[in-house]
C-alpha positions as CSV (number, residue, x, y, z in Angstrom):
1,M,72.6,0.0,174.4
2,L,75.2,-3.0,174.8
3,S,74.8,-4.8,178.1
4,F,77.4,-7.1,179.5
5,F,77.0,-10.1,181.7
6,D,79.0,-13.3,182.8
7,P,77.8,-16.3,180.9
8,A,79.1,-18.4,183.7
9,A,76.8,-17.1,186.2
10,R,74.2,-19.1,187.8
11,G,70.9,-19.5,185.9
12,S,72.6,-17.9,182.8
13,R,71.9,-20.5,180.2
14,R,69.3,-18.4,178.3
15,S,71.6,-15.5,178.6
16,F,74.4,-17.5,177.1
17,L,72.4,-18.5,174.2
18,T,71.2,-15.0,173.7
19,A,74.8,-13.8,173.7
20,G,75.7,-16.6,171.3
21,S,73.1,-15.2,168.8
22,L,75.6,-12.4,168.0
23,A,78.7,-14.6,167.9
24,L,80.3,-15.4,164.7
25,G,78.5,-18.6,164.4
26,G,75.1,-17.2,165.6
27,L,72.0,-16.9,163.8
28,S,69.6,-14.5,165.5
29,L,70.2,-11.0,164.2
30,P,72.1,-12.0,161.1
31,S,69.2,-14.3,160.1
32,L,66.8,-11.5,160.6
33,L,68.8,-9.4,158.2
34,A,69.0,-12.3,155.7
35,Q,65.3,-12.8,155.8
36,Q,64.8,-9.1,155.3
37,A,67.0,-9.3,152.2
38,L,65.0,-12.3,151.0
39,A,61.7,-10.2,151.4
40,G,63.4,-7.5,149.3
41,A,64.4,-10.1,146.7
42,S,61.0,-11.5,146.3
43,G,59.5,-8.1,145.5
44,N,57.9,-7.2,148.7
45,R,60.1,-4.2,149.8
46,P,59.1,-1.9,146.9
47,A,55.8,-1.4,148.6
48,V,57.6,0.2,151.5
49,R,58.2,4.0,151.2
50,D,61.3,5.6,152.6
51,R,59.3,7.2,155.4
52,S,58.6,6.7,159.2
53,V,55.7,7.4,161.5
54,I,55.9,8.7,165.1
55,F,52.4,8.0,166.8
56,L,52.3,10.2,170.0
57,F,49.5,8.7,172.0
58,L,47.9,11.2,174.5
59,H,46.7,8.4,176.9
60,G,43.6,9.3,179.0
61,G,41.6,11.3,176.3
62,P,42.6,15.1,175.7
63,S,40.1,17.8,175.4
64,Q,39.4,19.0,172.0
65,F,38.5,22.6,173.6
66,E,41.6,23.1,175.5
67,T,43.9,21.9,172.6
68,F,42.9,22.8,169.1
69,D,39.2,23.8,168.9
70,P,38.6,26.3,171.7
71,K,35.1,27.4,170.6
72,M,35.4,30.7,172.4
73,G,32.1,31.9,170.7
74,A,30.2,29.2,172.8
75,P,28.7,30.0,176.2
76,E,30.7,29.7,179.4
77,G,30.9,26.2,180.7
78,I,31.4,24.9,177.0
79,R,34.2,27.1,175.6
80,S,37.9,26.5,176.5
81,T,38.6,27.0,180.2
82,T,42.1,28.3,179.2
83,G,41.1,30.7,176.6
84,E,42.5,30.9,173.1
85,I,45.6,32.1,171.2
86,K,45.9,33.2,167.6
87,T,48.0,30.9,165.3
88,A,50.0,31.4,162.1
89,I,47.0,30.5,160.1
90,P,44.7,33.3,159.8
91,G,41.3,33.0,161.6
92,V,42.4,29.8,163.4
93,T,43.0,29.7,167.3
94,F,44.3,27.1,169.6
95,G,44.0,26.7,173.5
96,S,46.2,29.3,175.1
97,T,48.7,26.7,176.6
98,F,50.0,26.2,173.0
99,P,51.9,29.4,172.1
100,K,54.8,27.6,170.5
101,L,52.5,25.4,168.4
102,A,50.4,28.3,167.4
103,A,53.4,30.0,166.0
104,L,54.2,26.9,163.9
105,A,50.7,26.0,162.8
106,D,51.6,26.2,159.2
107,R,53.8,23.0,159.7
108,F,51.0,20.7,160.6
109,S,47.3,20.2,160.0
110,I,44.5,19.9,162.5
111,V,41.5,17.6,162.1
112,R,38.4,19.1,163.9
113,S,36.0,16.3,162.7
114,F,37.9,13.3,164.1
115,T,35.8,10.9,166.1
116,T,36.9,7.9,167.9
117,G,33.5,6.3,168.2
118,D,33.2,5.7,172.0
119,G,34.4,7.2,175.3
120,N,36.1,4.3,176.7
121,H,39.6,4.4,178.2
122,D,41.7,2.1,175.9
123,I,44.2,2.4,173.2
124,K,42.0,1.9,170.1
125,P,43.7,4.4,167.7
126,V,47.1,2.4,168.2
127,V,45.8,-1.2,169.0
128,S,42.2,-2.2,168.3
129,K,40.2,-5.3,167.2
130,Q,39.5,-3.6,163.9
131,F,43.2,-3.9,163.1
132,L,43.9,-7.5,164.1
133,S,44.3,-6.5,167.7
134,A,47.9,-5.4,166.7
135,N,49.9,-2.3,167.2
136,L,50.0,-0.3,163.9
137,G,53.7,-0.7,163.9
138,S,53.3,-4.5,163.9
139,I,51.1,-4.2,160.8
140,Y,53.8,-2.2,159.2
141,A,56.4,-4.7,160.2
142,R,54.4,-7.5,158.7
143,V,54.7,-5.8,155.4
144,A,58.2,-4.3,155.6
145,G,59.9,-7.0,157.6
146,T,61.0,-7.1,161.3
147,T,64.3,-5.0,160.6
148,N,65.5,-2.4,158.2
149,P,67.8,-4.3,155.8
150,R,70.1,-1.4,155.4
151,T,70.6,-0.5,159.1
152,G,69.5,-3.4,161.2
153,M,67.0,-1.1,163.1
154,P,63.9,-2.8,164.3
155,A,61.0,-1.9,162.0
156,T,58.7,-0.9,165.0
157,A,59.3,0.5,168.5
158,A,57.3,1.4,171.5
159,L,58.7,4.1,173.9
160,F,57.5,4.6,177.4
161,P,59.0,7.0,180.0
162,Q,61.5,4.5,181.4
163,A,63.2,4.5,177.9
164,V,64.6,7.9,178.8
165,D,64.3,8.2,182.6
166,S,64.7,5.3,184.9
167,T,63.1,7.3,187.7
168,T,59.7,7.2,186.1
169,G,57.0,4.6,186.7
170,P,56.4,1.5,184.6
171,A,54.3,1.8,181.3
172,Q,50.6,2.0,181.8
173,A,49.1,-1.4,180.7
174,G,45.7,-1.2,182.3
175,F,43.8,-0.1,179.4
176,G,45.6,-2.3,176.5
177,K,48.7,-3.7,175.5
178,F,50.6,-1.3,173.4
179,T,53.1,-4.0,172.2
180,S,50.3,-6.4,171.0
181,A,51.0,-7.9,167.7
182,G,47.6,-9.8,167.9
183,S,47.2,-12.5,165.3
184,L,50.4,-11.6,163.5
185,G,52.5,-13.3,166.1
186,T,55.0,-12.2,168.7
187,A,57.9,-11.8,166.0
188,Y,56.1,-8.6,165.0
189,E,55.7,-7.0,168.4
190,P,57.3,-3.5,168.8
191,F,60.8,-3.4,170.4
192,V,60.7,-1.7,173.8
193,P,64.0,-0.2,175.2
194,G,64.2,-1.6,178.7
195,G,61.4,-4.0,178.2
196,G,63.3,-7.1,177.8
197,G,62.1,-7.9,174.2
198,Q,64.0,-10.4,172.1
199,F,65.7,-7.8,169.9
200,Q,66.9,-6.0,172.9
201,K,68.2,-9.3,174.3
202,D,70.1,-9.7,171.0
203,L,72.0,-6.5,171.9
204,Q,73.8,-8.2,174.7
205,L,77.4,-9.2,174.6
206,G,78.5,-12.0,177.1
207,L,82.1,-11.7,178.6
208,P,83.6,-13.6,181.6
209,K,83.4,-11.5,184.8
210,D,87.2,-11.2,185.0
211,R,87.1,-9.5,181.6
212,L,84.2,-7.5,182.5
213,D,85.9,-6.2,185.5
214,D,88.9,-5.2,183.5
215,R,87.5,-2.1,181.7
216,R,90.5,-1.7,179.6
217,S,90.4,-5.1,178.2
218,L,86.8,-4.7,177.5
219,L,87.3,-1.5,175.6
220,T,90.2,-2.8,173.7
221,G,88.3,-5.7,172.7
222,L,85.3,-3.8,171.4
223,D,87.7,-1.5,169.4
224,R,89.4,-4.4,168.0
225,I,86.1,-5.9,166.8
226,R,84.9,-2.6,165.3
227,R,88.3,-2.1,163.4
228,S,88.0,-5.7,162.2
229,V,84.6,-5.2,160.9
230,D,85.4,-1.9,159.3
231,Q,88.4,-3.4,157.6
232,G,86.4,-6.4,156.4
233,S,89.0,-8.7,158.0
234,L,86.8,-11.1,160.0
235,E,87.4,-14.3,158.3
236,G,84.2,-16.4,157.8
237,V,81.8,-13.6,158.4
238,D,79.1,-13.4,155.7
239,K,77.5,-10.2,154.7
240,F,74.6,-10.5,157.1
241,Q,76.9,-11.3,160.2
242,D,79.0,-8.3,159.0
243,Q,75.8,-6.1,158.9
244,A,74.9,-7.4,162.3
245,F,78.1,-6.4,163.8
246,H,77.9,-2.9,162.3
247,S,74.3,-2.7,163.6
248,I,75.2,-3.7,167.2
249,L,78.5,-1.8,167.5
250,G,77.3,1.2,165.4
251,G,74.0,2.8,164.3
252,V,71.4,0.7,166.2
253,S,73.1,1.1,169.7
254,E,73.9,4.7,169.2
255,A,70.4,5.6,168.1
256,F,69.1,4.6,171.4
257,D,71.6,6.6,173.3
258,L,70.7,10.2,174.0
259,K,74.2,11.0,175.1
260,K,75.2,10.9,171.5
261,E,72.9,13.8,170.7
262,D,74.0,17.4,170.5
263,P,73.6,18.8,174.0
264,R,71.9,21.9,172.6
265,V,69.3,19.8,170.9
266,L,68.8,17.7,173.9
267,E,68.3,20.8,175.9
268,R,65.8,22.3,173.4
269,Y,63.6,19.0,173.7
270,D,63.8,18.8,177.5
271,T,60.5,19.3,179.2
272,A,61.4,18.7,182.7
273,P,62.2,22.3,183.7
274,L,58.7,23.4,182.5
275,V,56.8,21.7,185.2
276,R,58.7,21.0,188.4
277,P,57.4,18.3,190.9
278,D,56.9,21.1,193.5
279,Q,54.7,23.0,191.0
280,I,52.2,20.1,190.9
281,S,49.5,19.7,193.5
282,R,49.9,16.6,195.5
283,K,46.4,16.2,196.2
284,W,45.8,14.5,193.0
285,N,46.3,10.7,192.9
286,N,47.7,11.2,189.3
287,Y,50.5,13.3,190.7
288,N,53.3,10.8,189.8
289,H,52.0,10.5,186.2
290,Y,51.9,14.3,185.9
291,V,55.6,14.3,187.0
292,D,56.5,11.4,184.7
293,N,55.0,13.2,181.7
294,A,56.8,16.5,182.4
295,K,60.2,14.6,182.9
296,S,60.0,12.3,179.9
297,L,57.8,13.6,177.1
298,G,60.4,15.8,175.2
299,K,63.2,13.2,175.5
300,L,60.8,10.6,174.2
301,L,60.1,12.5,171.1
302,L,63.8,13.2,170.6
303,L,64.5,9.4,171.0
304,A,61.8,8.7,168.5
305,R,63.3,10.9,166.0
306,R,66.7,9.4,166.4
307,L,65.1,5.9,165.8
308,C,63.4,7.2,162.7
309,E,66.7,8.5,161.5
310,G,68.3,5.2,162.0
311,G,65.7,3.3,160.0
312,C,62.9,2.5,162.3
313,G,59.5,2.7,160.4
314,F,57.0,3.2,163.1
315,V,57.6,4.5,166.7
316,T,54.6,4.5,169.3
317,V,55.3,7.1,172.0
318,T,53.3,7.5,175.2
319,T,53.8,8.9,178.7
320,N,52.0,7.4,181.6
321,F,48.3,7.9,181.9
322,V,47.8,11.7,182.3
323,W,45.1,13.0,180.0
324,D,42.0,12.0,182.1
325,M,40.4,15.5,182.9
326,H,37.5,14.7,185.2
327,A,38.6,17.1,188.1
328,D,38.1,14.3,190.6
329,V,40.3,12.8,193.2
330,N,42.6,11.4,190.5
331,N,42.8,14.3,188.1
332,A,43.1,18.0,188.0
333,S,40.6,20.3,186.4
334,C,41.0,21.2,182.7
335,E,42.5,24.6,183.5
336,E,45.1,23.4,186.0
337,G,45.8,20.1,184.2
338,M,46.6,21.8,181.0
339,Q,49.5,23.5,182.8
340,Y,50.8,20.1,183.7
341,M,50.1,18.5,180.3
342,G,49.6,21.2,177.6
343,R,52.8,23.1,178.4
344,P,55.1,20.0,178.0
345,L,53.1,18.9,174.8
346,D,53.4,22.4,173.4
347,H,57.2,22.4,174.1
348,A,58.0,18.9,173.0
349,V,56.0,18.9,169.5
350,S,57.4,22.4,168.7
351,A,60.9,21.3,169.4
352,F,60.2,18.3,167.2
353,L,58.8,20.2,164.3
354,E,61.8,22.7,164.4
355,D,64.3,19.9,164.6
356,V,63.0,17.8,161.7
357,K,62.7,20.8,159.4
358,A,66.5,21.7,160.3
359,R,67.3,18.1,159.4
360,G,65.5,18.0,156.1
361,L,63.1,15.2,157.6
362,S,59.8,16.9,157.6
363,D,58.5,15.0,154.6
364,K,60.3,11.7,155.8
365,I,58.6,11.5,159.3
366,L,54.9,11.7,159.8
367,L,53.9,12.7,163.3
368,V,50.4,11.7,164.6
369,V,49.1,13.2,167.9
370,C,45.8,12.0,169.5
371,G,44.1,10.2,172.3
372,E,41.6,7.4,172.6
373,M,38.7,10.0,172.9
374,G,37.7,13.5,173.4
375,R,35.9,15.4,176.2
376,T,32.4,16.5,176.9
377,P,31.1,20.0,175.6
378,Q,29.8,20.9,179.1
379,V,32.4,21.4,181.8
380,N,31.4,19.5,185.0
381,K,30.8,21.0,188.3
382,N,34.5,20.7,189.4
383,G,35.9,22.3,186.3
384,G,36.7,19.0,184.4
385,R,35.4,17.4,181.3
386,D,34.2,13.9,181.1
387,H,34.6,11.1,178.5
388,W,33.3,11.7,175.0
389,G,33.7,9.5,172.0
390,D,31.9,11.7,169.4
391,L,34.8,14.2,168.8
392,A,38.4,14.2,169.6
393,P,41.6,16.3,168.8
394,L,44.0,15.2,166.0
395,L,47.2,16.6,164.9
396,V,49.3,15.4,161.9
397,S,52.6,16.7,160.6
398,G,54.9,15.8,157.9
399,G,55.1,12.6,155.9
400,G,54.6,14.1,152.6
401,L,51.0,15.2,153.5
402,T,49.5,18.7,153.1
403,M,50.2,21.0,156.0
404,G,49.1,24.3,157.4
405,Q,45.3,23.8,157.5
406,V,42.3,22.7,159.4
407,I,40.5,19.6,158.1
408,G,36.7,19.6,158.9
409,Q,34.6,21.4,161.4
410,S,32.8,20.6,164.6
411,D,29.3,21.7,165.4
412,P,28.7,24.9,167.5
413,R,29.0,23.1,170.8
414,G,32.2,21.3,169.8
415,G,30.7,18.0,170.5
416,R,30.3,16.4,167.0
417,P,31.5,16.7,163.5
418,A,29.6,19.3,161.4
419,T,31.4,17.9,158.3
420,T,32.4,14.4,157.1
421,P,33.5,12.5,160.2
422,Q,37.1,11.3,160.2
423,T,37.6,7.9,162.0
424,P,40.4,5.9,163.3
425,Q,40.0,3.8,160.1
426,S,40.5,7.0,158.0
427,L,43.6,7.8,160.1
428,V,45.1,4.3,159.6
429,A,44.6,4.6,156.0
430,T,46.4,8.0,156.0
431,I,49.2,6.5,157.9
432,M,49.5,3.5,155.8
433,H,49.3,5.7,152.7
434,S,52.3,7.6,153.9
435,L,54.3,4.5,154.7
436,L,53.3,2.1,151.9
437,D,52.6,2.1,148.2
438,I,49.1,0.7,148.4
439,G,48.9,-0.1,144.7
440,K,52.1,-2.2,145.0
441,L,51.0,-3.6,148.3
442,R,48.0,-5.1,146.7
443,T,50.2,-7.1,144.3
444,M,52.4,-8.4,147.0
445,T,52.6,-12.2,147.7
446,G,52.3,-13.6,151.1
447,V,50.2,-10.6,152.7
448,P,47.5,-12.0,154.7
449,V,44.1,-11.1,153.4
450,D,42.8,-9.8,156.7
451,L,45.8,-7.5,157.0
452,L,45.4,-6.1,153.5
453,R,41.6,-5.6,154.2
454,A,42.4,-3.7,157.5
455,I,45.0,-1.5,155.7
456,T,42.6,-0.7,152.8
457,A,39.3,-0.6,154.6
458,A,38.8,3.2,154.4
459,D,40.0,6.1,152.4
460,P,42.7,8.4,153.8
461,I,41.6,11.7,155.3
462,E,40.5,14.0,152.5
463,G,42.7,17.0,152.2
464,L,45.8,15.5,153.7
465,V,46.7,13.1,151.1
């Protein structure tokens, strides 16, 4: 995570100032930590629970039929094009491309009455006007503070494929800005690895080129700094500067480095071998996105888990735009596309569920999986499904919520809720209930009225909380 550059290089004044923010006399990261401590001292931190959220956004709009509500009793042309598979919950089936998740169905809950309200391509469950046009992680950061006061980890982060694989394409921004903090201000934007955000710039260390070229001097210098910090022997360094050094040279930088992970765990998460590029038809204009999804999805979830373990409170995860399922010149049919998208999702989420259970983190991390909409009950003439806002798939796991169940039901055609509709507002209420003590939040000073209203506008999803 540390990057090194020559402050004397041309046009480096901004870089030099950034490097200076980590120096002994600097203010940037130490100031953030100090401000966080002040927030805790003023009584704000008690509203924050010791939990994290990973919001896995399936950009493009996944089908409810081919995922978690196959409707195999419906006529051909409506029921799942991939068939169904029995799950660990008696009487409940999923689409057949989810054998690993089916076996672990008692560790998460499915909501079959979730409706996003419209069939537009956007990012409304993560960023919408109803929630201050801010990423949900930014809303959390406005309450919790921009960094974790214990570890120095940013409170919120957004992970795109390039965070784990430099050969993937740039983040999809055509349907909304995932990093928007809306009216809250840029200070609360999610940290984006590789995205050039301010916090990432604060993880830079400036060295003259001659020392940079001397690898031995560089490593010796870093080891000396680390030893000095560990021994508490840096004269003139206050506790926040000391914490900043620990954060940069220790936990924060290592959390973003997958090379620090157990190779066996890394291999378990890896989705790249499941769908090789030569197994994907090149006739689809979405070919590169299918490839990027397979290469990056598992490692993105692993990185998200590492960040949560390090103290990050809210992590948005999304691959490039793949879940559009029209069977047109851009996108494969439902049956073919689920081989490209469903299999990596099945593998990555099941690896995550097994991993967090083994680490004792199941109740500490809430995983949310959904897209911006669902898909039409009727399969179109090409074998795809079109946009549909009246029903969409939703999976939630962990976070102290009730697992191993199906919440709500859809109508016989799988197009609308047959029970109480659950909306993005109910989902946000559920998420915030897991992250925050809402009763204490209401008594906090300095919380904007519109933010409090957005968080408390709806009740959590009944049966989960």
